[in-house]
C-alpha positions as semicolon CSV with decimal commas, in nm:
position;residue;x (nm);y (nm);z (nm)
1;M;-1,966;1,551;-2,605
2;A;-2,250;1,385;-2,369
3;N;-2,188;1,187;-2,140
4;S;-2,230;0,825;-2,225
5;G;-2,273;0,661;-1,921
6;L;-1,944;0,371;-2,037
7;E;-1,711;0,409;-1,701
8;T;-1,301;0,560;-1,890
9;L;-1,036;0,255;-1,794
10;G;-0,886;0,563;-1,577
11;E;-1,201;0,623;-1,400
12;R;-1,224;0,165;-1,409
13;K;-0,809;0,217;-1,240
14;E;-0,920;0,480;-0,947
15;R;-1,293;0,308;-0,915
16;R;-0,977;-0,016;-0,819
17;R;-0,735;0,124;-0,637
18;S;-0,989;0,326;-0,458
19;A;-1,155;-0,037;-0,356
20;V;-0,731;-0,161;-0,278
21;I;-0,683;0,109;0,021
22;A;-1,053;0,163;0,159
23;S;-1,041;-0,267;0,257
24;L;-0,629;-0,193;0,320
25;K;-0,781;0,034;0,595
26;A;-1,023;-0,163;0,780
27;W;-0,752;-0,386;0,748
28;L;-0,548;-0,273;0,937
29;G;-0,807;-0,120;1,118
30;G;-0,836;-0,459;1,333
31;R;-0,559;-0,509;1,410
32;S;-0,291;-0,318;1,610
33;P;0,021;-0,169;1,459
34;P;0,385;-0,031;1,607
35;D;0,379;0,279;1,686
36;G;0,502;0,566;1,517
37;M;0,462;0,292;1,174
38;R;0,353;0,452;0,846
39;T;0,201;0,276;0,603
40;I;0,222;0,376;0,200
41;L;0,071;0,156;-0,092
42;F;0,312;0,186;-0,339
43;G;0,413;0,089;-0,713
44;S;0,170;0,020;-1,000
45;F;-0,193;0,084;-0,807
46;A;-0,015;0,403;-0,597
47;R;0,073;0,546;-1,031
48;L;-0,277;0,370;-1,170
49;S;-0,072;0,174;-1,417
50;F;-0,181;-0,208;-1,252
51;D;-0,278;-0,446;-1,464
52;A;-0,477;-0,778;-1,417
53;W;-0,121;-0,938;-1,298
54;S;-0,046;-0,683;-1,067
55;D;0,033;-0,747;-0,707
56;V;-0,070;-0,422;-0,447
57;D;0,334;-0,321;-0,306
58;V;0,285;-0,155;0,039
59;A;0,592;-0,009;0,287
60;L;0,592;-0,040;0,565
61;I;0,820;0,200;0,768
62;A;0,981;0,150;1,113
63;R;1,019;0,478;1,327
64;D;1,391;0,342;1,430
65;R;1,576;-0,047;1,443
66;E;1,437;-0,092;1,798
67;T;1,110;-0,109;1,557
68;L;1,180;-0,271;1,245
69;E;1,159;-0,655;1,418
70;D;0,734;-0,547;1,491
71;V;0,724;-0,390;1,179
72;R;0,860;-0,762;1,020
73;S;0,620;-0,951;1,216
74;F;0,299;-0,713;1,134
75;A;0,405;-0,744;0,801
76;L;0,384;-1,129;0,816
77;E;0,024;-1,085;0,954
78;L;0,021;-0,784;0,664
79;L;0,060;-1,096;0,389
80;S;-0,243;-1,274;0,503
81;W;-0,513;-0,929;0,376
82;R;-0,604;-1,079;0,061
83;P;-0,701;-0,731;-0,200
84;P;-1,016;-0,685;-0,418
85;H;-0,805;-0,631;-0,646
86;G;-0,436;-0,716;-0,834
87;T;-0,288;-1,074;-0,807
88;G;-0,177;-1,060;-0,417
89;V;0,048;-0,834;-0,197
90;D;0,400;-0,722;-0,160
91;V;0,568;-0,615;0,158
92;V;0,872;-0,433;0,229
93;C;0,899;-0,346;0,522
94;L;1,237;-0,047;0,643
95;T;1,305;0,170;0,884
96;E;1,266;0,570;0,785
97;D;1,668;0,636;0,767
98;D;1,641;0,376;0,503
99;W;1,427;0,417;0,286
100;R;1,539;0,733;0,233
101;S;1,886;0,595;0,145
102;S;1,695;0,294;-0,087
103;G;1,660;0,265;-0,362
104;L;1,248;0,231;-0,358
105;A;1,254;0,659;-0,195
106;N;1,133;0,772;-0,478
107;A;0,850;0,481;-0,543
108;V;0,799;0,558;-0,155
109;A;0,779;0,891;-0,153
110;E;0,548;0,939;-0,471
111;G;0,287;0,661;-0,301
112;I;-0,002;0,733;-0,140
113;E;0,022;0,666;0,282
114;I;-0,262;0,524;0,471
115;D;-0,384;0,586;0,733
116;A;-0,562;0,315;0,990
117;G;-0,691;0,575;1,162
């Protein structure tokens, strides 16, 4: 079967997710995140199950309780980021230990770690 040149739904979703990741990386690259913080895209954009009403779910993982307040402050800044797709951003802040024991552990584990560097 010849390629008709039309983009499939899966390809369109991959392209949109890539645009969200690139935009988030660019946003993070222009800031100074707290030391040891991990940034993970999870939820519908990570799974490619998003639709026009989906928000972009981002987990900010602090290495320990001592850095959690800095990560929460950084999360407030992240709320100003406007993703190129989706209805906005939803940010969750946890420590490494807390996310492992939370209901989000599987969702974040299946997510995509974003390296701003």
